[in-house]
N, C-alpha and C positions, 0 to 999 in steps of 0.2 A: 633243543637243536639236536645235532651229533657234533661229537667231540672228534677235531681233526688232531689226534696228537692228545698225549698227559694232558690234563688240564686238574688242577686243586685246586680245591673249595677256597675260596677268596682272591682270586684269581682274578685279574682282570682280562676281558676276552674283548677278542675282535673275530668279524664276520671272515670266516678263511674263504681259499677260493679252489676249493675241493669240492667236484662233481660227485660224490658219488651219491651224494642225496637230494642231487640238483642244485647249481647254485646258489649261494647266499644260504643254504639249510645247514653247513658245518661253521665251527669255532671253532677258535684257537688263541691259546694263551698270549695275548698281546704282548709285542716289543715291537721297538723303533727300528728295529735292523730289518725288518718284513714289510717290502714292498705293499700299501694299504694300509696297515696296522694305525699309522698315525691319522687316518682320518677314517676307518672303519673299528672302532674299538667302541664300544655301545654299553658294557655293562659287568658286573661281578658275579660270578658262578658263586650260588649256594651249597654247590656239593663239587665233589670230585666225581672224574671220569676217565677211564681210558680211552684210548684210539677206538672210535666206533661204537662208543657207546653213547647214551643218552644224557645229558646234563642240563641243568634248571640254571637260569641265568636272570637274574634281576635285573631290568633294564632303568631304571627310576626310585626315585627317595631315597629314603633316609635308608643305610647299610650299616647296622650297628656291630656285626660280628665280625670287626677288622678287616678290611680291605687292605690286600697289600699295596703299599707304599714304599717308596723311598725315605732312608734314613733322614732327618732334620725335617721331616714335613712337620707344619705347625698348623694352628685353625687358619683357615680365613686362603689357606694356597690352592690355587685354582691348578687342577691335575689333568696331566696327560700323560700318552703312551711314553713309557722308560725304555731304555736298552734293557733291563731287566727281565727276561718273561715275565709277563704274568702281575709286573706291577705297576704303577704309575707315578710320575715325579712331579716335581714343581714344574709349572709353566715356565715361570722367571728364570729357572737355568737351563734352558734352551736359548742361543744363539740367536740373539733379535735380528740379525741380516733378516733380510726380507727375500728369503732364498727360496724356489719352490718349494723346497724339504719344510723347513720351517713352518710356510704357510697351510702345510697341509695339517697340521697340528690342531686337532678336535680337542677343546677342553673339554672333556667325561666326567669330570667329579668335583667334585670342592672339599675339604679335609675340616669337619665340623671339630679337631682337637688333633694335638699334637702326637706324633705315632709312639705306642709304649707306654702311655701314660690311662688311656680308660678303662673300663670293663665289658666287654660281649654281653650278650644277652642271658649267658648262665651264669654273671658277675665274676669271670675270671678274666685278670689283668690281663691286657696286651700286651705280647711282648715289642719288642724293636720291629720296626716295617708293617704296621699294623695300625689301622685308625678306624675310628668312625668317618664316614664319605657319605656326602649328598651327591646320587648320581645324576649326571643331566639327562636327560632321556632323549636320545637321537632321532627318536621317530622312525626307527628301522622299522619294529616290530607292533 
C-alpha cells in the first residue's frame, strides 16, 4: 500500500481517501479527528514510510513490536482509533451515548499487556505508549 503522509513504524493505520493510486490503495496514520478513520482503521505499520512511499501493514494477529497505544492501556483493553494520530485508545474511554460518531468505532485490536511493560521481538523493553496487541482482522484485504 502507499502512504498518504508520513507513517511511523508501529502506527495504527486506516484506509485513506486519496486517489493517486486508486481509491482504497492509500493508507494514513489513523486518528479519530478525521472522518472515516474510526471505521476504516485496520492494522499496524511494520515499517516507517514517507508520503508516496510503499508501506507494509500487518492486518491481523499478534503484533509484538510495540503498537502505538494511549497511556494506561492494560491487558484485555479493546482498542479503537485515538485522537492522537497513529495510536489506538481504550474503547471504554469513548462516550457511551449511542451517537452516530460513537457507533462507527471499530474494535481494531486488544491489548495483550499494559503499555510500557513488555519487550519487543529484539528483547528491548517497550516504552510508554507501546504494547503487544492482537490485531483484529477487519477483512479489508
